[in-house]
N, C-alpha and C positions, 0 to 999 in steps of 0.2 A: 432876194440873194443880194446883195452889193457885189461891186463890179471886184474888190478885194477878195472876197467871203467865195467868190465861183473861180476866180484866179489861183484860190489855194486848194480847195477840190478839183480842179482841173489837173493842178500838179502831184494831186496823192494820186489822181486817178494813174495817172502817167508813171508813176513811181508803182505803183504796184503792177502795172501792163509791164514791165520793163524793167523788171527787179535784177535779175541774173545781172545784166549790165551794169546798172548802178554798182552793185553791191562791189564789181568788179573794181569800179574807182576808188573803192575805202581798201581794199586788198593792199596790204605792203609789199606780198611777196606771191611767187609762184604758189609756195607750200602753206599759205597763212593760212585756207582754209582747212588744209589737212591737219595742221597743228592744231585748229581749235577745237574739230573731232577729238583728236588725241587727248586732250585737255578734259575732254568732258568724257572720254571713256575711262581717264585715270581717276576723276574726280566719281566717276557712279563704281568705283571698281571692277571695270574690265580691263586688268592689266597686259593682259595679251595681246588683245586689238590696240589696246591705248599705243604699246609697243609697235607695235608695225607701224602705226597710223605718225608715231612721233618720229620713227624714222624714216618713215616714206617721205615728211614732211621737208626733213633736212637732205632728201636725195633731189627731190625736188628746186630747192631752193627756199632760204627762210632770209631775213634779214639778223646781224649778229645777233642784237637783244631776242628776238624769235629762236634763233639756235641756242642759244646759252640755259634758255627757257626749255627748249626740247630737250636739250643735253641732262639740263639740272634731274628733270621728271625721268629720262631715261636711267639715271642713277640713283634715285628712287627706286624703280621697278629692280632694277638687279642686284639693289642693297635688300630689298626686302625678299629677294629669292634665292639669298647665299648666294649670288655671284661677287664677291668683295671685288675680284680683280676688276668686272667688268665696269662696276659701280663707281670704282675709283678713278677710270683711262674716259666716265663720262664727266663725271667733276672736272678731270684734269681740261677737257675740250670745253665745258662752261666756263671756265677761271681762263682758259686763255683766249677765248672769247672776250670776256668781262669782266677781268680781275677784280674789279669791285665788288661782285655779283656777292650776295647775302642772303641768305635762307630766314624765313621770317621765324618768329618765333615757335611757332606748333613746330614748324618742319624741322629747326635747331636740338629743338627739343628729344627728337627721335633718337630712339636709344642705338639704333645701328648706322643709319647714315651721317647721325648728328656730327658725333664726333671724327668720323673719317671725311666727314665736308672740312670741320673745321680744322684738322691735321695736314690737311691740303690746299687750303687757303693758306694759314701758316706758312708754306714754301712756295708761295703760285707768283712769285715774279716769274714773269717771260723766262730768264734764262734755267732759274732752277726749276723750272717746269721743261724746260728743253733737256738739260741734265737728267732728270728722272724716264722724259718720254726715250731718250738717245738707249737706256742701261737697259727699258723693259722692252730695247729691241721694236719701238716706234716710230721709225726713222723720219715718216712722211712729216711726220707733226712735231718731230723734232726738227727738224731744218724750218721749218714755219719758225717756231718759237725762239730758233737761234738770231732769222732773220728779222721777227721781232726784237729781241732785245737789241740788237745792234744798232737798230733804227731809232730805238728809244735811246740809248746810250748806256754804255758799259765802262767800269776802270778797264784798264790795259790790260790785267790779269784775266777778267772775263774775256777783252776783245780776243784774247788771243784763244784761249780755249775753245770761245764761239767759232771762230773760222777754224780751228784744226779739226772737232768734230764736224763740220759743214764739208773739210775736206776728206774724212775720214768717209761720210754720207754718200758723198757725190763717187768717191773711189769704189766703194763697194759697190756702188750702181754704175759701175765703168762709163763714170764720165768725169775722164783723164783731166778734159783740159780744165772744166770746175773745179775740180781736185787741185790741180795746180794754182790754181787761181786763187782760193780760199788758204794754202800752203804760202804761198808771197803775200797776203793780207797780212796772215799771222806772225810773218819770218820782221813784216814792215813794223808792227807795232814790238817785237822783241826779235833781233838779228840773233840772242843767241838762243831764243828757243829749241830744247831738245825733246825728242819722244822717249816717254820710257821704256824699258826692256818689252814687255809686251806689245807694246804699239810699234817699235821700232822693226821689230820683230813679224808685222804683218806682212804676207806674201804681196799682197797688191800695196799698198800706200806706203809699207815703210820704202823701199826703193824710190818711189817715187818723191817722197820728204827729202829724202838725202841728194837725189838730183835735183830739184830744187833750191835747198839751200847751199848746194856747190855751185849754182850758177848755171845750171845746164838746164 
């Protein structure tokens, strides 16, 4: 055996003896191995276990691309089980992480989730997505997407709306300082801003907005 061949055999033997640590070198996130298991279970038709493992992988921590993949498959599982609201929420989360996400031809042709994904993708800009999530009551995700939309750049009208809705979210969560800050940012863009009747009548943020606008 040549010296080069002997070195190769030794390297392979070392890899076999220490495979767990070596595998760890190639894992891109804490949840990647659980994600792989969940995707295998999905492919094998074990959707209940796949759903559990995909969610566990997300909870453990994944890269943005991995999270988008996990949320996409969770959407498939919910859609196939007649849980359309949850299916839509998972697609929204996937698109928030990866706005350029597309389905494969086979996935897009599915009669249930294909049209749902296409509809959501058509309105999946971070700002539009944030508004949809706000209206659906998913305030934590909505706030993240409003902030992302502001970083990406918005028209003045959208900036005002984003800051205003962030203020509403902070006020509703008893974060008055952050609520005031967001109202100030909205008014800095549009000093003539007024709340509509329903918004102005809110018992928490209505008085705060009026105080901020009056300079108090």
